[in-house]
N, C-alpha and C positions, 0 to 999 in steps of 0.2 A: 453386414456387421457393422459390431460396433469400435472405435477405435478409445484412446488414452494417451490422451499426449502430454511428454513430459519434458521439462524444459527445464535440462541441467546446467544450464549457463555461470561456472565462476562456481558451481557448489565442487570443485576437484579443488581449491583452499584449502591445507587448513587448520586447524584453529589457532595454534600457532602463531600464525602471517592474517587471522582477522578472519579467516572463512570458517566453515562447516562438515568437513574434508573426515569424518574419524571411523571412514571403512576403511580405508589404506592405503598405504603413503601415495603421494599423487602418480613415477610415473604407471602405476596399475591403474588406477581410477577407471579407465576406461572402458578395459576388458571387466571388472570387477562390476559395474556395475551392469554390463549386459550377463551377464555371467547371475548375477544375482536374481533378472527380473525372471530369466530364461527357470533358473530354479526355486523359484517362490512365488514367483506374485501370476507366472503365465498357467501354471498346471489351478491356480484357484480360479481364474477365471477365463471362461471359455469363446467361443467365437469371437477372439478378437486380439487388435492386434494394435504394435504396443511403440509407436514409432518416439523415439528419441534423442534430443538437440542436445549436440556436445560440443566444446569447444575445440579445431581442424584441430590443436594435439595430441586429445585420443580418439580423435574415426578409427584411427589403425589400431590402435591395442583392442576397439568394442568392435572391429569388424573379426576382430584376430577370433574372438569369443563368439559371435556367432552357428548355432549351432543348426544342420539342414533343417529347410521348411520354417523357422524358425521366426513363429510372430513380433519378433522387435525389427521397427527398421530403423536405419541409422540418419541426421541430418549434420548439420555442426554451420556454428553458428559466429558471429568474431566475438571479440575482447578484449579491448583496450587496455593500455594498461595503468592510465589510475583507479579502472572498476577495479582492477584486482588488490588497491591498496586496505588496510586496513582499513577499518570503520567502510569500504564499499558494499555496493549494492547484490544484492543478489539473490540471482534467480526464480522462478518456481515455478514448480503444476498447476499451470495456471487451463479452465476451461473454459472461465467466465470471459465477464468485460470488463476492466480496470473502469478504476476512477478516484480520485481526490480523495483523501480521506477524510478531509474537508465537508465531501457532498457525497456520500458513499450512501444512499439513494439511486445515482446513478447505475451504480454497477453493480452487479454479479459476478458476490465475490467464490471464489472457485474454490479457497479449502472448506466451506461449508459445505456445496458443490461434494469437493473429495470423501466431507466424514460421512457423508450421509449415504454415500454409495458405500467407505465402509464400513457401514453401522449393519447394513443389510445383508455381508457379505460372509456366505453359509463358512465361511474357508479359519473364520475368524473367531477366536472362542467368546464365549459368550461373554466375560464380563471385558472383553478387546469391544466388544460390538455395544454391546454399554456405555464405554466410556467415548467412543466415537458420538453418538450421540447426546452425550450430554452436552461434550463441547457443541453439536452441532445448531446445537436451539438456547449456547449462548450465543451464538451466533446469528438466528432463526431473526432480527431484525435488527435496522442498523441504530439504534439508539436507546439502545439498552436495557431495554421491554425486560427481556427474559433474563435478566440478570437481577433483578430492580434495582437499577439505578437513571431510569428516566429522569430526566427534568427538565424546563423549561422556562424562558423567561420572556421579560419584553423585548430586552435591546437587540437580545442574540439567536432564540429559537432554540430547538430543542438541544438537547446535547448527543453527540453520536460518537457510537462504541462501534469496533470493527476489529478482524480479526486480522494485520496483513501474512504474516508470519509465523509457518508453520514447522516444524520438526520434531526429532526421535531423539535424545538420549539413554543411552543402554537400557531400551525398552521404553521409558516412556514417554508420552505425549509431552509437548514441550508449546505454545502458544505463547507469542507475544500482539497481547490488545493497543488498541491505539485510541484512548478517550479522549473526548474533545466536551469539557463542559460549558455551563453557559456564563458568563459571565461574571453572573451574581453569584452563584454556586461556590462548593467550596470542597477544595479537593479529597479532606480528611471524609468528606461524610460518601464523597465518590468511594474509597478505600472500604470503610464502614461495610459500604452495599458488599462491592466483591469479597472481604473475608465472610460473610453472610449468605452467598451465591454458592459461593462452592464449598462444595460437603466436605469432610472429612477422608484422605485419603488425596488429595489438592493441594498444592502448594500458589501458596504465593510471595513474588520473588523481585527484584531489579525492582522498584515504583519508582517511580519518580515524575513530579510533581514541577508543571510546568505555571504557574500560575498567573492565568489574564489577564491581558490589562487594552483599557480601553474608552474610546475617550465618546460624546456624546456626535452625533449631528449635529446639537446649536452651537457646535464651539468653536468658535472663529477662526481658528489656523482651516476648520474640516470645511468650513465656508465656504473658505476663500481656496482651496484645494478644487473644488466643486466648478467656481466663478470659471477659475479660469478652463477650464476640465469644457468647460460651453460655451469657454469664448471661441477656445480653436477647435473644436469638431463641433460644432452650430445643436449640439445634444445639451439634453440634459445632463441629470448624474444623480442621484438616490444612494447615497452610502451605505454602504450597509456593514455588514456585521458578520465575519465567519470563523472556522478553527484553526485556520492555519496558525504556522507557529512561524513567522517572522521575524525583519531585520527588528521591525518595531517592537517588541517583547524588550528586545536590548540596550536600550533606548529610552532616556526620559518623555513621555511627552510627546511621543510621536505614533503614527497609524504609517501602515502598510499604503501603499497608492502605488498600481500597479494600473496597466493598461491592458488588462484581458476587456476585449468584447463578443460581442452574439454576433458578428457577419457571418455570416456564411463561409468554410474554405474550400468549397468544391469535393472535401471528403465525404466518407462516406459517414453515418451516425458512428457516434465511438471513436471516432479519430480528428486530432484533430487537435481537439483542446490540452489546458496542461494534465499533466501524467497522462494523457491515452496514447497509442499509436499517434506517427506520423506528428507531434507536435506541430504547428505548422503558425506563423502571424501573419496577418497581412502590410506588406510594403508598407502602401502607401500610410498607415495606421503607425510604422513602427517612427516613421518622420513626424507623425503627429505628436508623437508621446516625447519622443527628441523637444519640443517645441514646447510639449506641455511639461515637460522635468523645468527649463532652463525659468518660465519665466517664473514655474513654484519656487525654488527655493531664489530666485528674486523676489518676488513676492513674499515669499511666508519668511524670509532675513528679513524686512523693511518691516511688519506687521509686527514681528519679538521687539524690535528694540526703539518703538512707538513710547 
C-alpha cells in the first residue's frame, strides 16, 4: 500500500487575507478538499491512501465528506494566530526532507518528487505530464545547472537554486524559485539565463533581486569577531559566506554573526538544525552566545572609534 500525505496547514486562508484558497469559501473548505480528492485524485491513483492534515477548525467538515471505505484519512494540527497574518508562511505537500534554502544539498525537494510522480501519471493529459516533467527538470539539481544559470566564485562558492513553493492558478502551474547567487555575480545575468531557459508558454513574473553583501575574512571587524568567539569557546572560527538574507543586508558595513554550531543535539538526522523539524539549541551554548554578543558590541564599537 502506498501513502500520499497532504499537509494543508493554513491553505484555507483566502487571497484577500494573504492566503491561497481559491477553492471555496473558508467554512466549506475542509469538505471541498476531501470531496475533490475522492472524486478526482483517488480514481487516478489505485491502491493508495491519502492522509490529509487539516487545521482543527476543518476536521468536522472534512469528516462529513468522507465516503464509505474512502482512501482518505484525516489528521489535524494546530495553527497559531500570527501564522495566518498576511505574508505568513503556508504549509506544503511534503514527502521530502526540509533544508535551509542556503544549503539545499542537505534536503530532498518534495516539489520535485511530486512533479516527477505527476509526469508519469497516465490519468493526466500528455501536455500536463510534459509540463510537470519540464518543471521537475528545472530543479533536478540545486545549483541551477538544469536552468543554465550555474555560477561559482572563490569567496562564496556555488549559486544555489530551489523551488520551495508551487501551486496552481486557473489550471496553470505556478512555481516560486529561490536563487541565491554568488557575491561576485550579477542579478541581471541570472534573470537573462532564466529568460533563455523557459520556453514560450512559460511566463516569468515577480522577479526581485536582493543584491549580495560581502566583507572579506581579513576585514578587521571580522577578525575581531572571530577572536572573541575563540576567547569565549576555545574553538577556532573560520568565517564563511552563505546565501542567507539576514539583517546584515540592510546595514552598511555589517556581517551576519550567529551561534549555530555542529554540536550533536541527540535528535535524529534531519532534525534540530535551522529550519528543520524540532529546531533546537544547546542551553550552555546559548549562554556562551550571550557573552560573545556582549563582548562583540563593546570591542567592535571601540574598534570603529579608534
